[in-house]
N, C-alpha and C positions, 0 to 999 in steps of 0.2 A: 373306538372307533367311533367319534362324528357325524351323524350325519344333515343336512343340511337339503328340510323342507319348505319348500315354496311356493307360493298362494297367491295365485294373481288374481284381481277381479274389478266388476267395475255394477254400479249396480243390483246386488243380487241377494238384495235382505231375506231372501223367501229359503236362499240356504249356505249361504254362507255362515249362520255356525255349526249347522253340522257339520259344513266341514274341518269350522278349528276347534270341534270336539272331539273327530277322531284319532286330527296328529294331539292333540294334549294327550287325551284316555290311550295312547298306545303303554303297551308295557313296558317296552323300548324307553329308556328316562335319556341317552348321550344325544338330547336332536337340539338340531340348531334352527327355529319354525322363524322362517321370514312371510310377509303380508305386504306386499305391492298393492296400492289401492288408484285406482284411473281416480281417483276425487270424487271418488258417485258422491251422491246425490237422493241418497232414498234412506236415509239410515244407516245405512251399511258399517260409514266408518265407526257410527255410535260401537254397534253391534263388535265389532274387532276391538274400540276401542275400553270395553267391559274386559277386553283377558288379554288389553295391553300388561300386565305383570306375570306374563305366562310367556307371552309374545317373543325370541330375543330380536325381533327387528322392526320394525312396523313404515313407510312409507307410504304419504296417498296424496298425488300429484300428478298432476295429471301429462296422461302417453299418448304412441301415437300405436294405438294397440296388443293385439295380450302377449305378443313373441316381445315388442319393447319393450313390457312390459316384465316376461321373465328374463328377458335382458338383465336386466336390469338388478334381476334378486341375484344373480349367479355372478356382477359385481361383488355384493355386498357378503358372499357365500363364501362361509370359513371351515363347511365342512370337508371330512376325508371321504365323501358321498353325496350326490346331491341328485332330488329326487323334484318331482313338483306331486301338489295335493289340489287339483278345480277346482273351484266353489262350489261347481256343481255335487261334487263329487265328495265318496268319502271310502276311509281304508276296509276292508271286507270284511274283517276282525282290531282285535286288540294289538296279534301278534303280528303285523300284515309285517312291520319294517323291523324287529327280530327278527324274524325268517334272513328278511334283505339282509341284515348285517351276522349272522350267522353267516350266511353263503358267502360273507365274503371274508367272513373270518379260517371260513374252511379250507377257502381256494385261494391264500393273495395273490397268483399270478393271472386274474381273471378283472379286467375291467369297466367291467357291467353287469349286472343283473336283470333281468327283465319274470314275469310270468301270466297267470289269468287271471282275469278282469269279465262283470257280468254288466252290461246296458239293462236299467231298469227303465220305469215311462213314468215320466214327470208327475203324481201323482201323490198320492194317497194310500193309493194301495200299492202300490212299486212293485208292476207286475210284472217278471224277469221278460228283459225283449230279444235278449242274443247272448250270447254266451260265446264269451272271447278266449279256448282257450290254444295258448301261444305254443304248444311244442319247443319242440329241438330247433335252433338254427342253423343255416343255412345259405348257404350266396346263394345257391339252384333255384332255393325256397324265394326269395325276396325278385330275383329275376321271374317269375311269377307267379309278380304282385305279391308279398307275403310281406309283414311287420308286424316288432312286438306292438303289446299294446303300449302308443306312450307312457300316458300314466305308468305305467308299471316299469315304465326305463329309466336304475339309478346306476350313475357313472363319477366312478371315480373322480376327483375333483382334478386331479392329474390331469388325465387323459382334456378333459373341455377345455382342460386352460392350455392344456396341446390345437383341439383339431376348430375352435370358434366356437361361438352361439348362437341362437336362429337369424338365419335369414331376411330379412326386415323388406326382402324386393317377393316375397311370397308374405300375403297378408291373414290369408284363411287355411292352408296349410303345410306353413312350416315346419311343423315339429314333418311330416313329409321328408322332407329335404334334409330333415335334420340326423334324423334315422340311416339315412337312404349313403349322410354324409359318410358319421360316423363307423354302420356296419356294412356299406356295400363295398366307398372308394376307402376307407381306411382301415377295414379289417378289421376293425376293437375283437378283442376276445368277449365273447358275450356268453354266461352262464346262467340257463333255465330255467329255474325254479317252478317245477311242478304243483300249484298253487295262485290259491284266486288271494287278489291283494285288492285288488280293487272295485268299487260300485261306482260305476257312471249314472246318470240320470239324462237317460234323453232331452237332446234340448236345449245344449252348447253348443258352442262356435261349429265343433266338429260333425254333431249330428243335425241337429237342424236339417229338412228337408227344403226348410228359402232355400240356402246359404249350397244344396248338394251339387247344381250346379257348377255355380264357384270354385266347389270343394275338387268338382274330377276335372274343368278346365286347367286349373292350377295344377294335381297330381299331374295333368299329361303333364303338362312343361316340365315341371322336377325330377320327372323320369326321364326326356329327354335332355331335358341341361345335364345328365349324369350319363346318359350316352347309351341308355336302355334301349329297350323291342318297346318303346313310352307307347301306344292304342293297346299294345298283347300284356305287359306288364297291370295300365289302368284296370280294362279288359275284365283280365285274373281276379285281380282287387278287387273291385262287387260283384263280380263274382263269389269270393268267399263269405262276401258277405251279408249278399244278399243269400246264401244258406245255408248262415248261422243265423237270420232270420226268419227264415221258414222255417223253423226248426221248433220255433215256440208259435205260428198261429194258432 
């Protein structure tokens, strides 16, 4: 089973090398690694080029934002299963992709998998900020604001081909729309891996305090778009997040 991992980035000189290494150091080797760069100007491209012989596909050109770049990666992907590694993040350990592959191999009838992750501080100490335990999936939980941690979600390519890429009408929270569409609207068959998959650094687009209110508003529009009780779902979603943050204060 070939697993495609897509990294998109723009001016991420400080973190891109760690993200790349965490993919290349996985003990599962049937990986197609794709990097889509938004024409960085801070030295990011030069770091990526230093690993060029180990990266399957590398594109550097202007784009319309993160989700446009992800969609470019999806068009280039040829693996049986596709997932993301954001440029600020790393795999939790060297066995993460192997665990993902093992779950797909053990249950050929599933459409996708997801697992757990942690948020750490964006400094040298990398303190634990938030522990994201996914838990078993249910439609009831989705209505109550729950969604799997996006970078832990890996889906079969055929499922993505059938159900579509990221909706570019949503600039900050298109991952929420993507997950709701797949899990709630199309009710794909997901399997939970009770294990950590990623370590995410605070300060990316989805975790920045600067964009918190914009994310909140987009989330509201997305839940409403999918016919859910938007105010309640967003409130419960943020309550879940706040509870997880409070545990590590």
